[in-house]
C-alpha positions in Angstrom: 67.1 9.3 -83.1 69.7 6.7 -82.4 69.3 5.1 -79.0 72.7 5.0 -77.3 74.3 4.7 -73.9 77.7 4.4 -72.4 76.8 1.4 -70.4 73.9 -1.0 -70.6 73.0 -3.3 -67.7 70.8 -6.3 -68.3 68.8 -7.4 -65.3 66.9 -5.6 -62.6 67.7 -7.9 -59.6 69.9 -7.0 -56.7 73.0 -7.5 -58.7 72.1 -5.4 -61.7 70.6 -2.7 -59.4 73.7 -2.6 -57.2 76.0 -2.4 -60.3 73.9 0.5 -61.7 74.0 2.5 -58.5 77.8 1.9 -57.9 78.5 3.0 -61.5 76.2 6.0 -61.3 77.7 7.1 -58.0 81.1 7.3 -59.8 79.7 9.4 -62.7 80.1 6.6 -65.3 78.2 8.4 -68.0 74.8 7.5 -69.5 73.7 4.2 -67.9 70.6 2.3 -69.1 69.3 -0.6 -67.0 66.9 -3.0 -68.8 64.6 -5.4 -67.0 62.0 -7.5 -68.7 59.5 -8.2 -65.9 60.0 -5.8 -63.0 62.7 -4.8 -60.4 63.4 -7.7 -58.1 60.9 -9.9 -60.0 63.2 -13.0 -60.3 65.5 -14.6 -57.8 65.9 -11.4 -55.8 62.2 -11.1 -55.0 62.0 -14.7 -53.7 65.3 -14.7 -51.8 65.3 -15.5 -48.1 67.9 -12.6 -48.0 70.0 -14.1 -45.2 72.9 -11.8 -44.3 75.9 -13.7 -42.9 79.7 -13.7 -43.4 80.5 -17.4 -42.8 82.2 -18.7 -46.0 85.0 -21.1 -46.6 86.5 -18.8 -49.3 88.1 -15.7 -47.8 87.3 -13.7 -51.0 83.6 -14.3 -50.4 83.9 -13.3 -46.8 85.4 -10.0 -47.8 82.6 -9.4 -50.3 79.9 -10.1 -47.6 81.7 -7.8 -45.1 81.2 -4.9 -47.5 77.5 -5.9 -47.9 76.9 -6.2 -44.2 78.2 -2.7 -43.7 75.9 -1.4 -46.4 72.8 -3.3 -45.3 73.2 -2.1 -41.7 73.9 1.5 -42.6 71.8 1.9 -45.7 70.6 5.5 -45.2 74.1 6.7 -44.5 75.7 4.9 -47.5 73.0 4.7 -50.2 70.7 7.4 -48.8 67.6 6.3 -50.7 65.1 3.6 -49.6 66.1 1.0 -47.1 67.4 -2.6 -46.9 65.0 -4.1 -44.4 67.9 -5.4 -42.4 67.2 -7.0 -39.0 70.2 -7.8 -36.8 68.9 -11.0 -35.2 72.2 -12.9 -35.4 73.3 -15.9 -37.4 73.6 -19.2 -35.5 75.2 -22.3 -37.0 74.7 -25.9 -35.7 77.4 -28.4 -36.8 77.6 -32.2 -36.9 80.8 -33.7 -35.5 82.5 -34.1 -38.9 82.3 -30.3 -39.7 83.6 -28.9 -36.4 87.2 -28.9 -37.4 86.6 -27.0 -40.6 84.2 -24.6 -38.8 87.0 -23.7 -36.4 89.2 -22.8 -39.4 86.6 -20.6 -40.9 85.9 -18.8 -37.6 89.7 -18.2 -37.1 89.8 -16.7 -40.6 86.8 -14.5 -39.9 88.3 -13.3 -36.6 91.5 -12.4 -38.4 89.5 -10.2 -40.8 87.9 -8.4 -37.9 84.5 -10.1 -37.9 82.7 -10.7 -34.5 82.3 -14.5 -34.8 83.0 -17.3 -32.4 82.7 -21.1 -31.9 80.2 -22.4 -29.4 80.1 -25.5 -27.3 76.8 -27.4 -27.2 76.0 -25.6 -23.9 76.8 -22.2 -25.3 74.4 -22.9 -28.2 71.7 -23.2 -25.6 72.7 -19.9 -24.0 72.2 -18.2 -27.3 68.9 -19.9 -28.1 67.6 -22.0 -25.2 64.5 -23.2 -27.2 66.7 -25.4 -29.4 66.9 -29.2 -29.1 70.7 -29.9 -29.0 71.1 -33.6 -28.6 72.7 -34.1 -32.0 74.6 -30.8 -32.2 78.4 -31.2 -31.8 79.1 -27.5 -31.7 77.9 -24.2 -33.0 79.1 -20.8 -34.2 77.7 -17.3 -33.7 77.7 -14.1 -35.7 75.8 -11.6 -33.5 76.0 -8.8 -36.2 74.3 -10.8 -38.9 70.6 -11.4 -39.7 68.4 -10.9 -42.7 67.2 -8.2 -45.0 64.6 -8.1 -47.9 65.5 -8.9 -51.5 62.8 -6.9 -53.3 63.3 -3.9 -51.0 67.0 -3.8 -51.6 66.7 -4.1 -55.4 64.1 -1.4 -55.6 66.0 0.9 -53.2 69.2 0.5 -55.3 67.2 1.3 -58.4 65.5 4.3 -56.8 68.9 5.6 -55.7 70.3 5.0 -59.2 67.5 6.9 -60.8 68.2 9.9 -58.6 71.8 9.7 -60.0 70.4 9.7 -63.6 70.2 6.0 -64.5 67.7 5.4 -67.3 65.7 2.4 -66.0 63.5 0.6 -68.6 61.0 -2.0 -67.5 59.4 -4.2 -70.2 61.9 -4.6 -73.0 63.4 -8.1 -73.3 67.1 -8.2 -74.2 67.4 -10.7 -77.1 71.1 -10.5 -77.6 74.4 -8.6 -77.2 75.7 -7.3 -80.5 79.4 -7.0 -81.3 81.7 -6.1 -84.2 85.3 -7.0 -84.5 85.4 -8.6 -81.1 84.0 -5.5 -79.5 80.6 -4.9 -77.9 78.4 -2.5 -79.9 75.2 -2.7 -77.8 72.1 -4.9 -77.1 69.2 -6.0 -79.3 65.9 -5.7 -77.4 62.3 -6.5 -78.2 61.9 -2.7 -78.7 65.0 -2.0 -80.8 68.7 -1.7 -80.5 70.5 0.2 -77.8 74.1 1.1 -78.8 76.8 0.9 -76.1 80.5 0.2 -75.8 80.0 -1.6 -72.5 77.4 -4.2 -71.6 77.0 -5.8 -68.1 74.8 -9.0 -68.1 73.4 -9.8 -64.6 70.2 -11.7 -65.6 70.5 -14.8 -63.5 69.8 -18.0 -65.2 69.1 -16.2 -68.5 72.7 -15.0 -68.6 73.8 -18.3 -70.1 71.9 -18.0 -73.3 73.1 -14.4 -73.9 76.7 -15.5 -73.5 76.3 -18.7 -75.5 75.6 -16.6 -78.7 79.3 -15.5 -78.3 80.5 -19.1 -77.7 81.1 -18.4 -74.0 80.3 -21.4 -71.8 78.3 -20.7 -68.6 76.7 -24.0 -67.4 73.9 -23.2 -65.0 71.3 -25.6 -63.6 68.0 -23.8 -62.7 66.7 -25.2 -59.4 63.5 -24.4 -57.6 64.2 -23.8 -53.9 61.3 -24.8 -51.7 60.4 -22.5 -48.9 57.7 -23.1 -46.3 56.4 -20.3 -44.1 55.0 -21.2 -40.7 53.4 -19.2 -37.9 55.0 -20.1 -34.7 52.8 -21.1 -31.7 51.7 -18.3 -29.4 53.7 -19.7 -26.5 57.0 -19.7 -28.5 58.0 -16.2 -27.3 60.1 -13.6 -29.2 61.9 -14.1 -32.5 64.8 -16.4 -32.9 68.1 -15.9 -34.7 68.6 -17.1 -38.3 69.6 -20.7 -37.7 71.7 -22.6 -40.2 71.1 -26.3 -39.2 74.0 -28.2 -40.7 73.0 -31.3 -38.9 69.7 -31.8 -40.9 70.6 -29.5 -43.8 67.9 -26.8 -43.3 67.7 -23.2 -42.3 65.1 -21.3 -40.2 64.8 -17.5 -40.7 62.4 -15.3 -38.7 59.9 -13.1 -40.6 57.9 -10.3 -39.1 57.0 -11.0 -35.4 55.5 -14.5 -35.5 56.5 -16.2 -38.8 59.5 -18.3 -39.8 60.8 -19.1 -43.3 62.1 -22.7 -43.7 64.4 -23.7 -46.5 66.8 -26.4 -47.7 70.6 -26.1 -47.4 71.5 -28.3 -50.4 71.6 -26.1 -53.5 70.5 -29.0 -55.8 67.7 -30.3 -53.6 64.7 -29.1 -55.7 63.1 -29.4 -59.0 65.3 -28.6 -62.1 63.1 -26.3 -64.1 64.0 -24.2 -67.2 61.0 -22.0 -66.3 62.3 -21.5 -62.8 61.3 -17.8 -62.7 57.6 -18.6 -63.2 55.7 -18.5 -60.0 54.9 -21.9 -58.6 54.3 -23.4 -55.2 56.4 -26.3 -53.8 55.0 -29.7 -53.4 53.3 -30.4 -50.1 55.8 -33.1 -49.2 58.6 -30.6 -49.6 56.9 -28.3 -47.1 56.1 -31.1 -44.7 59.8 -32.2 -44.7 60.9 -28.7 -43.8 58.3 -28.3 -41.0 59.3 -31.7 -39.5 63.0 -30.7 -39.3 62.0 -27.3 -37.8 59.7 -28.9 -35.2 62.4 -31.4 -34.2 64.9 -28.6 -33.7 62.3 -26.4 -31.9 60.3 -28.7 -29.6 56.7 -27.7 -29.3 56.5 -26.3 -32.8 54.7 -29.5 -34.1 51.6 -27.3 -33.9 53.1 -24.4 -35.9 50.8 -23.8 -38.9 51.9 -23.6 -42.5 50.7 -20.3 -43.8 52.0 -20.7 -47.3 54.7 -22.1 -49.5 56.6 -20.7 -52.4 59.7 -21.4 -54.5 62.9 -19.3 -54.8 65.4 -19.5 -57.7 68.8 -21.1 -57.5 71.1 -20.6 -60.5 73.6 -23.4 -59.8 77.0 -23.7 -61.4 78.9 -27.0 -61.5 81.2 -25.9 -58.6 78.4 -24.0 -56.8 80.5 -20.8 -56.9 79.5 -17.5 -58.5 80.8 -16.2 -61.9 81.6 -12.6 -62.4 84.0 -10.3 -64.2 85.1 -9.4 -67.7 84.2 -11.7 -70.6 87.5 -11.9 -72.4 86.0 -13.2 -75.7 84.2 -9.9 -76.3 85.8 -6.5 -75.4 83.5 -4.4 -73.3 81.3 -7.3 -72.1 81.0 -8.1 -68.4 78.8 -10.5 -66.5 77.7 -11.8 -63.1 75.5 -14.9 -62.5 75.5 -18.4 -61.1 75.3 -17.4 -57.5 73.9 -20.9 -56.6 71.5 -19.7 -53.9 73.7 -17.2 -51.9 73.8 -14.2 -54.2 71.8 -11.7 -52.2 74.3 -11.1 -49.4 77.1 -10.7 -52.0 75.2 -8.2 -54.2 76.5 -4.9 -52.7 80.1 -6.1 -53.0 79.6 -7.5 -56.4 78.1 -4.2 -57.6 81.2 -2.4 -56.3 83.5 -4.9 -58.0 81.7 -4.7 -61.3 81.8 -0.9 -61.3 85.6 -1.0 -60.6 86.2 -3.5 -63.4 84.2 -1.4 -65.9 85.8 1.9 -64.9 89.2 1.0 -63.7 90.0 -2.3 -65.3 90.6 -4.0 -61.9 89.4 -4.2 -58.3 91.3 -4.2 -55.0 88.6 -5.9 -53.0 89.6 -9.5 -54.0 91.4 -11.5 -56.6 88.6 -12.2 -59.1 90.5 -14.6 -61.2 89.0 -17.8 -59.7 85.5 -16.5 -60.5 86.1 -15.9 -64.2 83.6 -17.4 -66.6 86.4 -19.0 -68.7 87.1 -21.5 -65.9 84.4 -23.9 -67.2 85.8 -24.1 -70.7 89.3 -24.5 -69.1 88.0 -27.3 -66.8 89.4 -25.3 -63.9 86.5 -25.4 -61.4 86.7 -23.5 -58.2 86.9 -25.7 -55.1 86.4 -24.7 -51.5 88.0 -27.7 -49.9 86.3 -30.7 -48.3 85.3 -29.1 -45.0 81.6 -29.0 -45.4 79.3 -31.7 -46.6 77.6 -29.5 -49.2 78.4 -26.1 -50.7 75.8 -23.9 -49.0 78.5 -22.4 -46.9 81.4 -22.6 -49.4 
């Protein structure tokens, strides 16, 4: 029997899973999702899963708005599983040279209807009185943001997609995308060929190699993102918001009742590793650096104990901006990758966009032209202005 589908999705992270569900919800036909290792086993499973809507680019803000609504109302919208969303708020701390640009971003967010506001140094203390604020010029506050869980979201999307008839295959490795006469004909896997007129590649860092076989340039640098997990001291009190510390380029995200995840802001600060998806722990000096910055920001946490460390996966593009949409070199081929460390919060919206591109040929959510994969060959990189020192909030 010939193995065929209408649509094949390559990759079982939050993006592939979201795309599968959005397509199935619209009755897109026979959909096969192929994942080599396991649902959420790559970048999604190791994501800090921060949910915030602070971006320089308005298009990305709009995508995160869609995601925030879904994460917070998962049972009503998706109906299967959960997102693990916790609305603890998102607090930004700015150095003086970023305040002007931050005000511009907040004004844009407010125009779009987001509950966000700038804070004086004193108002930062009102939100989180345990912070040391001597080197903080200003802050910003998103009370409706927080964090979710990457593995939970990926598996919930897949469970919902299965209920809608998606054929989820765990184990086969996609070796290539086949085409004939400039048109997609399917995928070649370690277990045989699956014929299809539409293929969507959302396989993280591995997406580049699959596109390169069709002479499509997608430069991605695979970076290990160090994360340290500390147990806060018993006298700390209740959980804190997600804190984006722009002053020392780190973030602090609560976990459970007494733990905090500590991570770097800079997308390129980490070990470049082609085997980035293999499980490895960060170096001790990376963890110590994160703990020192956290303890300086939260006085009294010098005694917080490191419970463990692990590394996440950043698939960084040259402009630190995501790549998604139609691959014009091959009719019927679509892709999404290169999210450079902030793909989780975008995944619900990207899934919707990808489904609309496949089924309708366009999307009304945003103008996707700047995010096209062809921009690298055209030397037309996507810039987000000079407002922030690095691109973690671009």
